[in-house]
N, C-alpha and C positions, 0 to 999 in steps of 0.2 A: 631241266631237259629230260625228256622221256626216252628211255632206251628200250628197244624191242627185246623180248625174251630170247635168250640164246646168243645174244651178241656179247662177245668177249671184249672186255675193256682192259687195256694195259697187259696184253698177252706178252709173255716172255719171248724174246728173240734169241736165236742161237748165234754164237760166235766161236770159231775155232781159236781165234786170237782176239783179245780185246785189250786195247791200250787206252788208258785214261790219263790225260794231261791235266794236272790240277793248276789252279790259279797261282800257287806258290812255285810253279815250274817243276814240281816233283812229278814222277811218272809211276803209275801202277800198271802192271802187266798181268793178264789172266789168260789161261789156256783152257779150251773146252768148257765154256760156261754158257749160261743163258742170262739175259739182262733185260731190264726195262729202263728207258730213259724218258722222263717226263718233267713237268713243271716242278715237282717236289724234289727231283734229283735222279740219281742213278742207283739202281739196285742190281747187284750181280750175285748169281747163285751158281755154285759149283755142283757137279754131279754127286758129290759126297754129302751135300746138304749145307756146306759152309756158305755163309752169305755176308756180303759187304754192302753197306749203304753209304752213299756220298750225297750230301745235300747239294742242291743245284748251284749254290753260291761257291762251292769248292771245285766244280768241274769246268775247266776251260774248253776242252774238246775231247772227243772219243774217236778212236780209229778201230774199225772192225775188219777182220779178215775171215773169209770163209774158205776152207780148203778146197771144196768142189769148184769154186770159181778160179782158184789158182791153178788147179789141175786142168780145167777146161782151157785156160789161156795157154798153158804149156802144150796141150794137144793141138791147138790151133797154130801155134808157132811151128810145130813139127810138120804140119800139113802144108805150110807155106813154102 
Protein backbone atom coordinates (compact mmCIF):
# COMPACT_ATOMS: atom_id res chain seq x y z
CA UNK A 1 0.00 0.00 0.00
CA UNK A 2 1.29 3.45 -0.93
CA UNK A 3 0.85 6.33 1.53
CA UNK A 4 0.93 9.96 0.55
CA UNK A 5 3.71 12.10 2.06
CA UNK A 6 2.65 13.91 5.19
CA UNK A 7 -0.02 11.36 6.15
CA UNK A 8 0.28 10.45 9.82
CA UNK A 9 -0.29 6.78 10.57
CA UNK A 10 -1.15 5.61 14.11
CA UNK A 11 -1.38 9.11 15.55
CA UNK A 12 -1.72 9.21 19.32
CA UNK A 13 -5.20 10.03 20.61
CA UNK A 14 -5.79 11.96 23.83
CA UNK A 15 -7.69 10.66 26.85
CA UNK A 16 -8.33 12.41 30.13
CA UNK A 17 -9.27 9.00 31.52
CA UNK A 18 -8.48 5.65 29.90
CA UNK A 19 -9.74 2.40 31.37
CA UNK A 20 -8.44 -0.88 29.96
CA UNK A 21 -10.29 -4.12 30.72
CA UNK A 22 -8.04 -7.13 30.20
CA UNK A 23 -9.10 -10.64 29.20
CA UNK A 24 -8.31 -11.90 32.71
CA UNK A 25 -10.87 -9.35 34.08
CA UNK A 26 -8.24 -7.07 35.60
CA UNK A 27 -8.55 -3.33 34.98
CA UNK A 28 -5.85 -0.73 34.31
CA UNK A 29 -6.72 2.96 34.79
CA UNK A 30 -4.79 5.89 33.36
CA UNK A 31 -5.29 9.65 33.66
CA UNK A 32 -4.19 12.35 31.19
CA UNK A 33 -2.53 10.12 28.59
CA UNK A 34 -2.24 9.65 24.86
CA UNK A 35 -2.80 6.23 23.30
CA UNK A 36 -2.84 4.23 20.09
CA UNK A 37 -5.01 1.16 19.63
CA UNK A 38 -4.34 -1.08 16.66
CA UNK A 39 -3.96 -4.65 15.50
CA UNK A 40 -0.73 -5.09 17.41
CA UNK A 41 -2.27 -3.87 20.66
CA UNK A 42 -2.55 -0.80 22.86
CA UNK A 43 0.24 1.68 23.54
CA UNK A 44 -0.31 4.24 26.32
CA UNK A 45 2.00 7.21 26.98
CA UNK A 46 1.89 9.55 29.98
CA UNK A 47 2.96 13.21 29.82
CA UNK A 48 6.11 12.40 31.83
CA UNK A 49 7.25 9.88 29.19
CA UNK A 50 6.23 6.65 30.91
CA UNK A 51 4.85 4.14 28.45
CA UNK A 52 2.82 0.93 28.68
CA UNK A 53 2.28 -1.60 25.90
CA UNK A 54 -0.46 -4.25 25.97
CA UNK A 55 -0.56 -6.89 23.20
CA UNK A 56 -3.94 -7.11 21.46
CA UNK A 57 -4.64 -10.57 22.88
CA UNK A 58 -4.56 -9.07 26.41
CA UNK A 59 -7.07 -6.24 25.81
CA UNK A 60 -10.77 -7.03 26.03
CA UNK A 61 -12.06 -3.44 25.75
CA UNK A 62 -11.15 0.18 26.40
CA UNK A 63 -13.20 3.06 27.79
CA UNK A 64 -12.11 6.63 27.04
CA UNK A 65 -13.36 9.81 28.67
CA UNK A 66 -12.57 13.32 27.57
CA UNK A 67 -13.11 16.12 30.10
CA UNK A 68 -14.31 18.65 27.53
CA UNK A 69 -17.14 16.31 26.51
CA UNK A 70 -18.16 15.80 30.13
CA UNK A 71 -18.11 19.58 30.74
CA UNK A 72 -20.14 20.23 27.59
CA UNK A 73 -22.79 17.71 28.66
CA UNK A 74 -23.01 19.40 32.09
CA UNK A 75 -23.44 22.81 30.42
CA UNK A 76 -26.24 21.44 28.24
CA UNK A 77 -27.98 19.96 31.28
CA UNK A 78 -27.90 23.35 33.01
CA UNK A 79 -29.40 25.07 29.96
CA UNK A 80 -32.34 22.64 29.79
